[in-house]
FIPAMI-703299 format. One record per atom (N, C-alpha, C): atom name; y, x, z; residue in three letters; residue number from 1. Coordinates in nm, 4 decimals. Example, Ala and Ser with C-alpha at 12.3 -4.5 7.8 and 13.67 -1.06 7.14 Angstrom:
% FIPAMI-703299
> N	-0.5690	1.3190	0.7800	ALA	1 $
> CA	-0.4500	1.2300	0.7800	ALA	1 $
> C	-0.3300	1.3200	0.7800	ALA	1 $
> N	-0.2250	1.2850	0.7080	SER	2 $
> CA	-0.1060	1.3670	0.7140	SER	2 $
> C	0.0030	1.2900	0.7870	SER	2 $
% end
This chain:
% FIPAMI-703299
> N	15.2393	6.3504	1.0346	MET	1 $
> CA	15.2326	6.1960	0.9408	MET	1 $
> C	15.3797	6.2110	0.8363	MET	1 $
> N	15.3244	6.1336	0.7346	LYS	2 $
> CA	15.4277	6.1282	0.6040	LYS	2 $
> C	15.5214	6.0267	0.6314	LYS	2 $
> N	15.6612	6.0765	0.5742	LYS	3 $
> CA	15.7843	6.0395	0.6310	LYS	3 $
> C	15.8646	5.9529	0.5028	LYS	3 $
> N	15.8016	5.8099	0.4769	TYR	4 $
> CA	15.8266	5.7277	0.3669	TYR	4 $
> C	16.0139	5.6401	0.4269	TYR	4 $
> N	16.0759	5.6837	0.2556	GLU	5 $
> CA	16.2115	5.7077	0.2435	GLU	5 $
> C	16.2117	5.5099	0.1255	GLU	5 $
> N	16.2931	5.4584	0.2203	ILE	6 $
> CA	16.2741	5.2981	0.1362	ILE	6 $
> C	16.3909	5.3543	-0.0074	ILE	6 $
> N	16.3848	5.3288	-0.1278	LYS	7 $
> CA	16.4767	5.3844	-0.2159	LYS	7 $
> C	16.5139	5.2396	-0.2994	LYS	7 $
> N	16.3729	5.1240	-0.2865	LYS	8 $
> CA	16.4531	5.0024	-0.3372	LYS	8 $
> C	16.3813	4.8858	-0.2676	LYS	8 $
> N	16.4307	4.7745	-0.3603	GLN	9 $
> CA	16.3668	4.6746	-0.2923	GLN	9 $
> C	16.2687	4.5846	-0.3394	GLN	9 $
> N	16.1684	4.5654	-0.2477	ALA	10 $
> CA	16.0559	4.5993	-0.2879	ALA	10 $
> C	15.9497	4.4558	-0.2261	ALA	10 $
> N	15.8845	4.3471	-0.2223	VAL	11 $
> CA	15.8292	4.2646	-0.1625	VAL	11 $
> C	15.6237	4.2162	-0.2135	VAL	11 $
> N	15.5877	4.2271	-0.0755	ALA	12 $
> CA	15.4077	4.2287	-0.0694	ALA	12 $
> C	15.3897	4.0790	-0.0144	ALA	12 $
> N	15.2568	4.0181	-0.0008	GLY	13 $
> CA	15.2309	3.9412	-0.0024	GLY	13 $
> C	15.2093	3.7598	-0.0247	GLY	13 $
> N	15.2391	3.6624	0.0275	THR	14 $
> CA	15.2541	3.6112	-0.0884	THR	14 $
> C	15.2937	3.4746	0.0228	THR	14 $
> N	15.3084	3.3239	0.0149	LEU	15 $
> CA	15.3551	3.2022	0.0674	LEU	15 $
> C	15.2566	3.1420	0.0977	LEU	15 $
> N	15.1312	3.1849	0.0574	GLU	16 $
> CA	15.0091	3.0949	0.1419	GLU	16 $
> C	14.9624	3.0675	0.2630	GLU	16 $
> N	14.8783	2.9814	0.2916	SER	17 $
> CA	14.8168	2.9717	0.4964	SER	17 $
> C	14.7861	3.1077	0.5124	SER	17 $
> N	14.8078	3.1477	0.5498	SER	18 $
> CA	14.7067	3.3000	0.6394	SER	18 $
> C	14.7991	3.3852	0.6122	SER	18 $
> N	14.9280	3.3748	0.4865	ASP	19 $
> CA	14.9825	3.5139	0.4945	ASP	19 $
> C	15.0811	3.5454	0.4939	ASP	19 $
> N	15.1608	3.6347	0.4629	LEU	20 $
> CA	15.3501	3.6717	0.5045	LEU	20 $
> C	15.3384	3.6837	0.3785	LEU	20 $
> N	15.5064	3.6705	0.3366	GLN	21 $
> CA	15.5769	3.7296	0.3091	GLN	21 $
> C	15.6801	3.8733	0.2730	GLN	21 $
> N	15.6830	3.9454	0.2297	ILE	22 $
> CA	15.7329	4.1160	0.3487	ILE	22 $
> C	15.8067	4.1081	0.1895	ILE	22 $
> N	15.9758	4.1158	0.1929	ILE	23 $
> CA	16.0914	4.1564	0.1331	ILE	23 $
> C	16.2065	4.2111	0.2394	ILE	23 $
> N	16.1763	4.3480	0.1386	ILE	24 $
> CA	16.1472	4.5157	0.2188	ILE	24 $
> C	16.3068	4.5347	0.1562	ILE	24 $
> N	16.4320	4.6256	0.1875	ASP	25 $
> CA	16.5256	4.7114	0.1576	ASP	25 $
> C	16.5371	4.7921	0.2348	ASP	25 $
> N	16.6506	4.8939	0.1725	ASN	26 $
> CA	16.6777	4.9676	0.2402	ASN	26 $
> C	16.8080	4.9499	0.3385	ASN	26 $
> N	16.8413	4.9718	0.4589	ASN	27 $
> CA	16.9331	4.8973	0.5116	ASN	27 $
> C	17.0903	5.0328	0.5858	ASN	27 $
> N	17.0585	5.1166	0.4839	ASP	28 $
> CA	17.1876	5.2072	0.5096	ASP	28 $
> C	17.1922	5.2512	0.6774	ASP	28 $
> N	17.1572	5.3164	0.6756	ASN	29 $
> CA	17.1506	5.3796	0.7852	ASN	29 $
> C	17.1735	5.3299	0.9377	ASN	29 $
> N	17.1604	5.1589	0.9662	LYS	30 $
> CA	17.0977	5.0497	1.0200	LYS	30 $
> C	17.0093	5.0106	1.0981	LYS	30 $
> N	16.9124	5.1153	1.1327	GLY	31 $
> CA	16.8071	5.0372	1.1404	GLY	31 $
> C	16.6679	4.9316	1.1052	GLY	31 $
> N	16.6004	4.9361	1.1857	ILE	32 $
> CA	16.5704	4.7891	1.1304	ILE	32 $
> C	16.5529	4.6798	1.2099	ILE	32 $
> N	16.6215	4.5898	1.0920	GLU	33 $
> CA	16.6443	4.4488	1.0755	GLU	33 $
> C	16.5225	4.3653	1.0301	GLU	33 $
> N	16.4577	4.2924	1.1282	ILE	34 $
> CA	16.3568	4.1991	1.0922	ILE	34 $
> C	16.4038	4.0669	1.0541	ILE	34 $
> N	16.4306	3.9876	0.9694	ASN	35 $
> CA	16.5171	3.7824	0.9930	ASN	35 $
> C	16.3149	3.7385	0.9731	ASN	35 $
> N	16.2930	3.6558	1.0148	LEU	36 $
> CA	16.1524	3.5648	1.0248	LEU	36 $
> C	16.2203	3.4202	1.0032	LEU	36 $
> N	16.0997	3.4088	0.9791	LYS	37 $
> CA	16.0868	3.2715	0.9085	LYS	37 $
> C	15.9776	3.2263	0.9588	LYS	37 $
> N	15.9288	3.1422	1.0557	SER	38 $
> CA	15.7636	3.1781	1.1400	SER	38 $
> C	15.8101	3.0030	1.1849	SER	38 $
> N	15.6706	2.9174	1.1021	SER	39 $
> CA	15.6939	2.7522	1.1542	SER	39 $
> C	15.5806	2.8586	1.4051	SER	39 $
> N	15.5266	2.9693	1.3767	VAL	40 $
> CA	15.4727	2.9477	1.5141	VAL	40 $
> C	15.5827	3.0973	1.5287	VAL	40 $
> N	15.7030	3.1217	1.5274	GLU	41 $
> CA	15.7409	3.1429	1.6295	GLU	41 $
> C	15.7888	3.1775	1.7739	GLU	41 $
> N	15.8008	3.0216	1.7836	LYS	42 $
> CA	15.8217	3.0498	1.9516	LYS	42 $
> C	15.7402	3.1274	1.9972	LYS	42 $
> N	15.6108	3.0720	1.9727	GLN	43 $
> CA	15.5102	3.1414	2.0985	GLN	43 $
> C	15.4794	3.3080	2.0093	GLN	43 $
> N	15.4548	3.3328	1.9099	TYR	44 $
> CA	15.4307	3.4639	1.8377	TYR	44 $
> C	15.5270	3.5289	1.7323	TYR	44 $
> N	15.6558	3.4764	1.7354	GLY	45 $
> CA	15.7452	3.5885	1.6902	GLY	45 $
> C	15.7501	3.6543	1.7320	GLY	45 $
> N	15.7396	3.7700	1.8730	LYS	46 $
> CA	15.7770	3.8555	1.8897	LYS	46 $
> C	15.6442	3.9583	1.8719	LYS	46 $
> N	15.5653	3.9097	1.8800	ARG	47 $
> CA	15.4599	3.9281	1.7700	ARG	47 $
> C	15.4551	4.0132	1.6805	ARG	47 $
> N	15.5193	3.9424	1.5934	ILE	48 $
> CA	15.4818	3.9258	1.4518	ILE	48 $
> C	15.5935	4.0704	1.4647	ILE	48 $
> N	15.7124	4.0464	1.4993	ARG	49 $
> CA	15.8026	4.1925	1.4720	ARG	49 $
> C	15.7433	4.2995	1.5691	ARG	49 $
> N	15.6568	4.2844	1.6426	GLN	50 $
> CA	15.6398	4.4044	1.7494	GLN	50 $
> C	15.5682	4.4916	1.6001	GLN	50 $
> N	15.4180	4.4243	1.5518	VAL	51 $
> CA	15.3424	4.4700	1.4671	VAL	51 $
> C	15.4480	4.5349	1.3491	VAL	51 $
> N	15.5095	4.4903	1.3313	ILE	52 $
> CA	15.5586	4.5341	1.2143	ILE	52 $
> C	15.6854	4.6226	1.2080	ILE	52 $
> N	15.7442	4.6658	1.3715	GLU	53 $
> CA	15.8177	4.7469	1.3985	GLU	53 $
> C	15.6555	4.8085	1.4099	GLU	53 $
> N	15.6401	4.8614	1.4160	GLN	54 $
> CA	15.5088	4.9799	1.4822	GLN	54 $
> C	15.4555	4.9796	1.3679	GLN	54 $
> N	15.3908	4.9222	1.2850	THR	55 $
> CA	15.3694	4.9967	1.1908	THR	55 $
> C	15.4729	5.0587	1.0879	THR	55 $
> N	15.5878	5.0020	1.0816	LEU	56 $
> CA	15.6752	5.0917	1.0366	LEU	56 $
> C	15.6389	5.2303	1.0322	LEU	56 $
> N	15.7322	5.2600	1.2173	ALA	57 $
> CA	15.7314	5.3945	1.2754	ALA	57 $
> C	15.6341	5.4628	1.2508	ALA	57 $
> N	15.4997	5.4352	1.2687	LYS	58 $
> CA	15.3997	5.4953	1.2251	LYS	58 $
> C	15.3998	5.5412	1.0514	LYS	58 $
> N	15.4812	5.5104	0.9752	MET	59 $
> CA	15.5323	5.5433	0.8262	MET	59 $
> C	15.6248	5.5791	0.8276	MET	59 $
> N	15.7099	5.6214	0.9758	GLY	60 $
> CA	15.8082	5.7372	0.9823	GLY	60 $
> C	15.9161	5.6565	0.9170	GLY	60 $
> N	15.9422	5.5179	0.9018	VAL	61 $
> CA	16.0100	5.4307	0.8223	VAL	61 $
> C	16.1153	5.3936	0.9889	VAL	61 $
> N	16.3256	5.4361	0.9749	THR	62 $
> CA	16.3917	5.4387	1.0384	THR	62 $
> C	16.4975	5.3189	0.9951	THR	62 $
> N	16.4961	5.3323	0.9225	ASP	63 $
> CA	16.6236	5.2465	0.8887	ASP	63 $
> C	16.5463	5.1366	0.7685	ASP	63 $
> N	16.5448	4.9913	0.7417	ALA	64 $
> CA	16.5045	4.8801	0.6432	ALA	64 $
> C	16.5366	4.7411	0.6667	ALA	64 $
> N	16.5518	4.7279	0.6243	LYS	65 $
> CA	16.5967	4.5304	0.6416	LYS	65 $
> C	16.4233	4.4289	0.5673	LYS	65 $
> N	16.4492	4.3565	0.6428	LEU	66 $
> CA	16.3346	4.2856	0.6080	LEU	66 $
> C	16.3126	4.1218	0.5947	LEU	66 $
> N	16.2893	4.1096	0.4954	THR	67 $
> CA	16.2749	3.8828	0.5609	THR	67 $
> C	16.1284	3.8988	0.5360	THR	67 $
> N	16.1025	3.8411	0.6609	VAL	68 $
> CA	15.9869	3.8105	0.6733	VAL	68 $
> C	15.9485	3.6673	0.7163	VAL	68 $
> N	15.8257	3.5779	0.5295	VAL	69 $
> CA	15.8395	3.4717	0.6163	VAL	69 $
> C	15.6915	3.4225	0.6254	VAL	69 $
> N	15.6187	3.3627	0.7463	ASP	70 $
> CA	15.4949	3.4192	0.8101	ASP	70 $
> C	15.4116	3.2578	0.7620	ASP	70 $
> N	15.3171	3.2754	0.7307	LYS	71 $
> CA	15.2080	3.1847	0.7342	LYS	71 $
> C	15.0893	3.1225	0.7776	LYS	71 $
> N	15.1247	3.1920	0.8670	GLY	72 $
> CA	15.0076	3.2649	0.9883	GLY	72 $
> C	14.8891	3.3528	0.9580	GLY	72 $
> N	14.9448	3.4427	0.9003	ALA	73 $
> CA	14.9385	3.5676	0.9233	ALA	73 $
> C	14.8352	3.6415	1.0781	ALA	73 $
> N	14.7133	3.7110	1.0778	LEU	74 $
> CA	14.6599	3.7682	1.1828	LEU	74 $
> C	14.7462	3.9483	1.1613	LEU	74 $
> N	14.7179	3.9649	1.2574	ASP	75 $
> CA	14.7884	4.1424	1.2735	ASP	75 $
> C	14.7917	4.2340	1.1853	ASP	75 $
> N	14.6490	4.2399	1.1384	CYS	76 $
> CA	14.5811	4.2764	1.0128	CYS	76 $
> C	14.6321	4.3424	0.8930	CYS	76 $
> N	14.6739	4.1569	0.8884	THR	77 $
> CA	14.7649	4.1409	0.7561	THR	77 $
> C	14.8639	4.1382	0.7479	THR	77 $
> N	14.9628	4.1187	0.8710	ILE	78 $
> CA	15.0995	4.2036	0.8530	ILE	78 $
> C	15.1325	4.3153	0.8474	ILE	78 $
> N	15.0539	4.3759	0.9077	SER	79 $
> CA	15.0479	4.5272	0.9100	SER	79 $
> C	15.0919	4.5970	0.7517	SER	79 $
> N	14.9178	4.5423	0.6948	ALA	80 $
> CA	14.8508	4.5595	0.5612	ALA	80 $
> C	14.9759	4.5103	0.4998	ALA	80 $
> N	14.9998	4.4010	0.4785	ARG	81 $
> CA	15.1349	4.3492	0.3872	ARG	81 $
> C	15.2331	4.4724	0.4223	ARG	81 $
> N	15.2750	4.5337	0.5398	THR	82 $
> CA	15.4179	4.6217	0.4904	THR	82 $
> C	15.4182	4.7256	0.5106	THR	82 $
> N	15.2473	4.7428	0.4990	ILE	83 $
> CA	15.2367	4.9210	0.4459	ILE	83 $
> C	15.2532	4.9012	0.3051	ILE	83 $
> N	15.2014	4.8116	0.2713	ALA	84 $
> CA	15.2428	4.7325	0.0362	ALA	84 $
> C	15.3884	4.7717	0.0558	ALA	84 $
> N	15.4200	4.6799	0.1001	ALA	85 $
> CA	15.5518	4.6849	0.0397	ALA	85 $
> C	15.7008	4.7963	0.0952	ALA	85 $
> N	15.6276	4.9010	0.2217	VAL	86 $
> CA	15.6945	4.9929	0.2182	VAL	86 $
> C	15.6305	5.0845	0.0681	VAL	86 $
> N	15.5510	5.0928	0.0891	HIS	87 $
> CA	15.4984	5.2164	-0.0320	HIS	87 $
> C	15.5732	5.1771	-0.2003	HIS	87 $
> N	15.5848	5.0887	-0.2104	ARG	88 $
> CA	15.6606	4.9977	-0.2979	ARG	88 $
> C	15.8196	5.0387	-0.2810	ARG	88 $
> N	15.8687	5.0034	-0.1863	ALA	89 $
> CA	16.0098	5.0310	-0.2152	ALA	89 $
> C	16.0244	5.2004	-0.1968	ALA	89 $
> N	15.8902	5.2344	-0.1748	SER	90 $
> CA	15.9107	5.4465	-0.1976	SER	90 $
> C	15.8300	5.4447	-0.2792	SER	90 $
> N	15.8587	5.3664	-0.3781	GLY	91 $
> CA	15.7861	5.4127	-0.5011	GLY	91 $
> C	15.6812	5.4426	-0.5300	GLY	91 $
> N	15.5902	5.3824	-0.4378	ILE	92 $
> CA	15.4442	5.5086	-0.4515	ILE	92 $
> C	15.3816	5.3262	-0.4742	ILE	92 $
> N	15.2915	5.3392	-0.5491	THR	93 $
> CA	15.3009	5.1869	-0.6678	THR	93 $
> C	15.1115	5.2244	-0.7124	THR	93 $
> N	15.0361	5.3693	-0.6867	SER	94 $
> CA	14.9155	5.3443	-0.6802	SER	94 $
> C	14.8748	5.4616	-0.5906	SER	94 $
> N	14.7683	5.4847	-0.5789	ASN	95 $
> CA	14.6706	5.5914	-0.5201	ASN	95 $
> C	14.7430	5.6152	-0.2865	ASN	95 $
> N	14.6993	5.4213	-0.2463	TYR	96 $
> CA	14.7972	5.4417	-0.1513	TYR	96 $
> C	14.6876	5.5085	-0.0306	TYR	96 $
> N	14.7690	5.5510	0.1149	ASP	97 $
> CA	14.6505	5.5877	0.1419	ASP	97 $
> C	14.6722	5.5014	0.2912	ASP	97 $
> N	14.6000	5.4107	0.2703	TRP	98 $
> CA	14.5320	5.3158	0.3783	TRP	98 $
> C	14.4703	5.3843	0.5241	TRP	98 $
> N	14.4387	5.5083	0.5034	GLU	99 $
> CA	14.3641	5.5273	0.5865	GLU	99 $
> C	14.4366	5.5964	0.6880	GLU	99 $
> N	14.5872	5.6689	0.6509	GLU	100 $
> CA	14.6395	5.7227	0.7384	GLU	100 $
> C	14.7540	5.6338	0.7995	GLU	100 $
> N	14.6894	5.5171	0.8246	ILE	101 $
> CA	14.7912	5.4338	0.9162	ILE	101 $
> C	14.7200	5.3588	1.0501	ILE	101 $
> N	14.6407	5.3682	1.0609	ASP	102 $
> CA	14.5765	5.2649	1.1666	ASP	102 $
> C	14.5651	5.1323	1.2036	ASP	102 $
> N	14.4985	5.0224	1.0963	LEU	103 $
> CA	14.5689	4.9115	1.1078	LEU	103 $
> C	14.4366	4.8927	1.1904	LEU	103 $
> N	14.4547	4.9059	1.2773	TRP	104 $
> CA	14.3010	4.7905	1.4377	TRP	104 $
> C	14.4134	4.8200	1.5853	TRP	104 $
> N	14.4861	4.9420	1.5554	ASN	105 $
> CA	14.6220	4.9865	1.6593	ASN	105 $
> C	14.7253	4.9890	1.6911	ASN	105 $
> N	14.7472	4.8568	1.5824	VAL	106 $
> CA	14.8566	4.8842	1.6202	VAL	106 $
> C	14.9410	4.7529	1.6954	VAL	106 $
% end
């Protein structure tokens, strides 16, 4: 498994219905910190955080600060947006290795 290092702030996703926007940045060896804003946080906040944390773990990311605005995204979308944000924050802007992360088993 490749370990990704968060080098710069990056954004993935939109604020459209059924999507979510993730802003990711380095967290200076303070672990994973997720600031979640969602109208369904009481019902699904725990699951949203779990999907993000599991995706980050599969990518070897141990230190990241995330601001997440959810607009009703499904698990696969949450994972895909997390992967895209990590790639961008790591400086990888093309040739994503989507198969490296199993989106359906998060």
